[in-house]
C-alpha positions, 0 to 999 in steps of 0.5 A: 093746913099744917106747916111743913119744913123743907131744907130747900126753903119755904113756899107760901101757899094759899089754903082754899076752902073750895076746889080749883074749878072756880078759882079762875072765876073768883079772880075775874078770869072766867071759867067753864062750868060745863065740866064743874060739879054742882057742889063746885058751882055752888061754892063758886057762886058763894065765893063770888058773892063775897066770901073769903079764905085765909091766906096761910103762910108756911113759916120758917122756924123762929130764930129767937124768942122775945125782944132784946132788952138793949133794943133802942126803939121809938114810939113808931114801932109795933110791940112784938107779939108773942101770939101768932098773927091772925091770917089775912082773909083774901079772895080764893084763887090767888097765886104767888106771882113773884117766882119768875119775875124780873128783879133789879135793884138800886144797888148795882153791885147786887148781881142777878143771881143774888137777887134771884134768892128773893123769890126762891122760896127759902125764908130761913134765918141764915146768911146764905138765904139773904141778899145784902144791899149797900147802906142808905135808901135802897130798893128792890124792883119786881117786874111781874111781866104784865099788869096784875091784880094784887091782894097780898104781899109778904116780905122777909128782910132778915129775921135772925134777930129781933131787928126793926127795919127803917123806911120800909116803903112798898110802891106800885107803878105802870112803868119801870121808871116809876113815873106813871100811876105810882101808888103807895101800898105801905109806908112806915117812913114817918119822917120822910127820909126816903123822899117818898112822902110821910108814911102812916104805917108803923115800924115793926120787928122782923120775925119768922112771920114776915110782914104781911101787907094787904094790897087791896086788889091794886093793879100794877106790873112793877113793884118797888120795895124800899128800906134804909137799914135796921136797928142792927145794921146800916146794910139792907137785907132781903130774904124773900118777897111773896106777891099774891094776886090774880094773873092776867087773862090769857 
């Protein structure tokens, strides 16, 4: 699948190697194969046996090239690669669960209409695409409406320059107050400045590729995305968040 440009934004899509007739089965939701072709049924059986497909990101244009020489970074930062990131392999049939979800934030000055930009599909490196949150540890919370099986998360804080965000933590929980069944999906806060535990992941440069995180099929309704400024600014920025998984059975 070739990436396509749209002035209205970018959408994260899943490249499927087989037809939609078996997508629901792969996500564990069941499917009526009395209407499926023999080829589709065979493809479904093959996928259910463990085959995966690449999750293809439609990316915005890159806003910069290379790493600024005056960038002050520590040993906890992944080197900035000049090669495209290999696609993540996932089970077929996943969908983006983020659009339509309820978004709230620790920054009470961030109105609902501003937070809505985080799931509007616009990932371009422009100020009007970015939600700005205050200094310090801040979070954006996503309510998916029900418990979902989550396999991949992509985050774009801001990629207008080669900046590194600090204390990036992604957690899942069963309740809005993050008390019940809290699970950490990603944590690069190795100094525990957020108070969420010592992270084992590394910091990374923000680029047009975003940060792609393997959620490993975790089941949750609520997600929180933490950060504490970047090497460029003490402000917290969010451009887009995509959450790919299996929706609940209806």
